[in-house]
C-alpha positions in Angstrom: -7.4 20.0 15.4 -9.3 23.3 15.5 -6.2 25.3 14.3 -6.3 27.5 11.2 -5.2 25.5 8.2 -5.5 22.1 10.0 -7.0 20.1 7.1 -5.5 22.1 4.3 -1.9 21.8 5.5 -2.4 18.1 6.3 -3.5 17.3 2.7 -0.7 19.5 1.2 2.0 17.8 3.3 0.6 14.4 2.5 0.6 15.2 -1.2 4.2 16.4 -1.2 5.3 13.3 0.6 3.5 10.7 -1.6 2.6 12.0 -5.1 5.9 13.1 -6.6 7.7 9.8 -6.0 4.6 7.7 -6.6 3.7 9.2 -9.9 7.3 9.0 -11.0 7.2 5.3 -10.2 3.9 4.8 -12.1 5.2 6.7 -15.1 8.2 4.4 -15.3 6.1 1.3 -14.9 3.2 2.2 -17.1 4.6 4.5 -19.7 8.4 4.2 -20.1 8.9 0.4 -19.7 6.0 -0.7 -21.9 7.6 1.2 -24.7 11.0 -0.6 -24.3 11.3 -3.5 -26.7 13.5 -5.6 -24.4 10.9 -5.3 -21.6 7.9 -6.1 -23.6 9.7 -9.2 -25.1 10.5 -10.7 -21.7 7.7 -9.5 -19.3 4.0 -10.0 -19.5 1.3 -8.5 -17.3 -2.5 -8.2 -17.4 -4.2 -4.8 -17.4 -8.0 -4.7 -18.2 -10.6 -2.0 -18.5 -10.0 0.8 -16.0 -7.2 -1.2 -14.3 -4.4 1.2 -15.3 -6.4 4.2 -14.1 -6.9 2.6 -10.7 -3.2 3.1 -10.0 -3.2 6.8 -10.8 -6.4 7.2 -8.6 -5.2 5.1 -5.6 -7.8 2.5 -6.2 -5.5 -0.4 -7.1 -6.5 -2.4 -4.1 -10.0 -2.8 -5.6 -8.6 -3.5 -9.1 -6.5 -6.3 -7.7 -9.3 -7.6 -5.7 -11.7 -8.0 -8.6 -9.0 -9.0 -11.1 -8.8 -6.0 -13.4 -5.1 -5.5 -12.9 -2.2 -8.0 -12.4 1.0 -6.2 -12.7 4.0 -7.7 -10.8 5.7 -4.3 -10.4 2.7 -2.6 -9.0 1.0 -5.2 -6.8 2.6 -3.6 -3.7 0.6 -0.4 -4.3 -2.6 -2.0 -2.9 -1.6 -1.1 0.6 -0.7 2.4 -0.3 -4.1 2.8 -1.9 -5.8 1.7 1.3 -3.7 4.1 3.3 -4.4 7.1 1.0 -8.2 6.3 1.0 -8.0 6.3 4.8 -6.2 9.6 5.0 -8.7 11.2 2.7 -11.5 10.6 5.2 -9.9 10.4 8.6 -8.8 14.1 9.0 -12.3 15.1 8.3 -13.7 12.8 11.0 -11.1 14.0 13.5 -12.2 17.6 12.8 -15.8 16.7 13.0 -16.0 14.5 16.1 -14.8 14.6 19.7 -11.9 12.4 21.0 -14.4 10.3 23.0 -16.5 9.6 19.9 -13.4 8.8 17.8 -12.2 6.4 20.5 -15.6 4.6 20.5 -15.6 4.3 16.7 -12.1 2.8 16.7 -12.8 0.3 19.5 -16.1 -0.8 18.0 -14.4 -1.2 14.6 -11.5 -3.2 16.1 -13.9 -5.6 17.9 -16.2 -6.1 14.9 -14.0 -6.2 11.8 -12.7 -9.7 12.4 -16.3 -10.9 12.6 -17.2 -9.0 9.4 -14.2 -10.6 7.6 -15.2 -14.0 8.8 -18.8 -13.5 7.7 -17.7 -12.5 4.2 -15.2 -15.4 3.9 -17.2 -18.2 5.4 -20.8 -17.1 5.3 -21.2 -15.1 2.1 -18.7 -17.1 0.1 -16.6 -14.1 -1.1 -13.2 -14.7 -2.3 -10.2 -14.2 0.0 -8.6 -11.9 -2.6 -11.5 -9.4 -2.6 -11.7 -9.3 1.3 -7.9 -9.0 1.4 -7.9 -5.8 -0.6 -11.2 -4.3 0.6 -10.5 -1.0 2.4 -13.3 -1.1 5.1 -12.0 -4.6 6.1 -8.3 -3.7 6.3 -8.1 -0.7 8.6 -7.0 -2.5 11.7 -3.5 -1.2 11.8 -4.3 2.4 10.7 -7.0 2.8 13.3 -5.0 1.1 16.1 -2.2 3.6 15.4 -4.7 6.5 15.3 -6.0 5.4 18.8 -2.5 5.4 20.1 -1.9 8.9 18.6 -5.1 10.3 20.3 -4.0 9.0 23.7 -0.4 9.9 23.5 -1.0 13.4 22.1 -3.5 14.3 24.8 -2.0 15.4 28.1 -3.0 13.3 31.1 -5.3 11.1 29.0 -7.1 8.6 31.3 -6.4 5.8 28.9 -2.6 6.3 28.9 -1.7 4.1 31.9 -4.4 1.6 30.8 -2.8 1.2 27.4 0.7 0.8 28.9 -0.5 -2.0 31.1 -2.3 -3.6 28.2 0.8 -3.5 26.1 3.0 -5.1 28.9 0.4 -7.9 29.4 -0.5 -8.5 25.8 2.9 -8.2 24.0 4.2 -11.8 24.7 0.8 -13.4 24.0 0.3 -11.4 20.7 3.9 -12.2 19.8 3.2 -15.9 20.1 0.0 -15.3 18.1 2.0 -13.8 15.3 4.3 -16.8 15.3 1.2 -19.0 15.2 -0.2 -17.1 12.2 3.1 -17.4 10.3 3.4 -21.1 11.1 -0.2 -21.7 10.0 0.4 -19.9 6.8 3.6 -21.9 6.1 1.9 -25.2 6.8 -1.0 -24.5 4.5 1.3 -23.1 1.8 3.2 -26.4 1.7 0.2 -28.6 2.0 -2.0 -26.8 -0.5 0.5 -25.0 -2.7 -1.3 -21.8 -2.4 -0.2 -18.2 -1.9 0.0 -17.3 1.8 -2.9 -14.9 1.6 -5.3 -17.6 0.6 -5.8 -18.8 4.2 -9.3 -17.8 5.3 -8.7 -18.1 9.0 -5.6 -16.0 8.9 -7.3 -13.4 6.8 -10.3 -13.2 9.1 -8.4 -13.2 12.5 -4.7 -13.2 11.8 -4.8 -9.7 10.4 -6.2 -8.4 13.7 -3.5 -10.3 15.7 -0.7 -8.9 13.6 -2.1 -5.3 13.8 -2.6 -5.6 17.6 1.0 -6.9 18.0 2.3 -3.9 16.1 0.1 -1.6 18.2 1.3 -2.9 21.6 4.9 -2.8 20.2 4.4 0.9 19.4 3.0 1.5 22.9 6.0 -0.3 24.4 8.4 1.9 22.5 6.6 5.1 23.3 6.4 4.3 27.0 10.0 3.2 27.2 12.2 4.9 29.8 14.6 7.4 28.2 18.0 5.8 28.0 16.7 2.2 28.4 17.8 -0.5 26.1 14.4 -0.4 24.3 14.6 3.4 23.8 18.2 3.2 22.6 17.4 0.5 20.1 14.5 2.4 18.5 16.3 5.8 18.6 19.2 4.3 16.6 20.5 6.2 13.5 20.1 3.0 11.4 16.4 2.9 12.0 16.0 6.6 11.2 17.9 6.1 7.9 15.7 3.0 7.1 12.6 5.1 7.7 13.9 7.9 5.5 14.3 5.6 2.5 11.5 3.2 3.3 8.9 4.7 0.9 11.1 4.6 -2.1 12.3 1.0 -1.2 8.7 0.0 -0.8 7.8 1.2 -4.3 10.8 0.1 -6.3 12.0 -3.2 -4.7 9.7 -5.5 -6.7 10.4 -3.7 -10.0 14.2 -3.9 -9.5 14.0 -7.6 -8.5 11.8 -8.5 -11.5 14.0 -6.7 -14.0 17.2 -8.3 -12.7 15.5 -11.7 -12.6 14.5 -11.4 -16.2 18.2 -11.2 -17.3 19.8 -13.4 -14.7 17.4 -16.3 -14.9 18.9 -16.9 -18.3 22.5 -16.2 -17.4 22.6 -18.3 -14.2 20.5 -21.2 -15.3 23.1 -23.8 -14.4 24.0 -22.4 -11.0 22.8 -24.0 -7.7 19.5 -22.5 -6.4 21.3 -21.1 -3.3 23.9 -19.3 -5.4 21.3 -17.9 -7.7 19.1 -16.7 -4.8 22.1 -15.1 -2.9 23.3 -13.4 -6.1 19.8 -12.0 -6.8 19.4 -10.8 -3.2 22.8 -9.0 -3.1 22.6 -7.5 -6.6 19.0 -6.4 -6.1 19.9 -4.8 -2.7 22.8 -2.9 -4.3 20.7 -1.6 -7.2 17.8 -0.7 -4.8 20.2 1.3 -2.5 21.4 3.3 -5.5 17.8 3.9 -6.7 16.4 5.0 -3.3 19.4 7.4 -2.8 18.9 8.8 -6.3 15.2 9.3 -5.9 15.7 10.9 -2.5 18.1 13.5 -3.9 16.3 14.1 -7.2 12.6 13.8 -6.2 11.8 13.5 -2.5 14.1 16.0 -0.9 13.1 19.0 -3.2 9.4 18.4 -2.6 9.7 17.7 1.1 11.5 21.1 1.6 8.3 22.8 0.4 6.5 21.3 3.5 8.1 24.0 5.7 5.7 26.5 4.1 2.8 24.4 5.4 3.7 23.5 9.0 1.6 21.3 11.1 -0.7 23.7 13.0 -0.6 23.8 16.8 -4.0 23.2 18.4 -5.4 26.2 20.1 
């Protein structure tokens, strides 16, 4: 903040990280596959009005929320759209306001957003789907992480010790809360036969519980003593590799699973469900590993190398 090129370099680095792979994925899903006869014969999806454009413009969360687009391959992109909308605005706010003001904004938001979600769901009668995909109502995790970043990147921040104590105290309780959220969803799923996200109580308050659990887990990791078991676990090479390929896996996993399922649902009709599920899981995992490695070499790595020309500025 305050350094020359702060905002410009941030947006360029973000563009190089997200757009090349994301637009390759969209081109495959929206241009290449729809012109393949085998695909159009076996797969159906709904795309209305400006629904397709919403994917290219990072607005797919709103398109899903109001029912303009229902594409199984692309449904995962709703969370990426929310993230990119957040990163479009947040750097400007960071540049404009002081740390104290940003901290107040975040704390007020985290306290009030569950109540806003509840009022929309129970008071105003809005559908769960619309609230689930509405950007202003789904920033708990991003803003919690931003607050941790502010505190940890500021030397001798007065909130540092307070947040460490909060994490140690709240972690077990929030962990139990997350388990409770999952159990509640599972019980309602089997009782009502609905998709997990259709539980209003979980959508109003469960989202906050899960995001706070992730936040205190992050604080616990950051404050872990170097060389401790916790530090060694989260510094492991396997997690670094997983992080390296996570974006590609996030984009392509549903596409790969659905394409394999189209073919194998006919071939393995007479096999027991467990055998079918295990075969699908293993085969999808193998193909996904090949795809993410290929996209990393052919698309991600060349563009990420350009980031060295736009380094993260050091604050004055």
